[in-house]
N, C-alpha and C positions, 0 to 999 in steps of 0.2 A: 884647762882649755884655753884659747885663746883666739878669739874669730876679730879678724877689723873690716871694716866698713867704709865708705865714703859715702857722702850725702853732698849734695849740691844745691844749693839756694837757701839753705838754713845759717844762724848764725851760732855761732859759740855757746853765746847768752840762751840763744832759744834751744839750742842741743841738750844744755846743763838742765835747763827747766825741763824740760820734757822728761830727762833719767831722774830726777827729784820727784816727780811726779809718779815717777813707777817705781819709788822707796829707797833709793837713793840720799845719799847725802854728801855735799859737795863737802870738801878739805879743803880745794882753793880751786881756782878759775878753771884747771884743767885735772883736776880727777873728782871719782864720782863713785861714792861707796854704795852698796846695798846684802840686799843680806844674801853670801854664795857668789856677789859678782862685781866688778870694780869698773870702771870705766873712764879711760884718759880719752883725753879730748887734745885737737889739736885742729887749725884753722890755717886756712891760707886762700890768695886771691889765684883762681885759674881763669886763663881766656879761651872761651868761645866764641870761634870765628872773630872775622877781623879788629870788629871793634865792639866785644863782647867780655865781660867780665863778671864772675861770679863767685862768693865766697863757696869754697867746700870742706865741711869738717869731717874731718876724718875722726872715728873711735875704735882705740882698741879695747874691746871687753875680753878680758879674765878670772877662772872662776872654775867653778863650776859646771859641770857639761849643764847638766839639767837648767840650773841659773841662769847661765848666758844665752843657754838656748830660749828660754822664755824672754830675757828684756830684751835680747837681742831684737827676735820677732815682733816684739808691741813696739818698741822704740823705734824698729824700719816703717810699721805704718804710722807711726805720730810726723816722721821725717819725710815720708812720701812727699813730695810735691810733683803738679801736674804741667807738664811744660805745652807748650802752644805759639 
């Protein structure tokens, strides 16, 4: 199974740290593997309006369906940011 999600307002470093706290091990800057899942990370700067830029981290989760769904839900809760 594969799921891709984008998260704005967090850094690549913080996304990797969240995944490590969820039981993953970093093999390099853009790959974290866990029990039955792996996550590939990438980041880019995106424009929001005429003068604001944010970091957008894209995470591609792959692996066993149950493991991917569980880590995706828990990661999304950690990565959620309140806007205003």
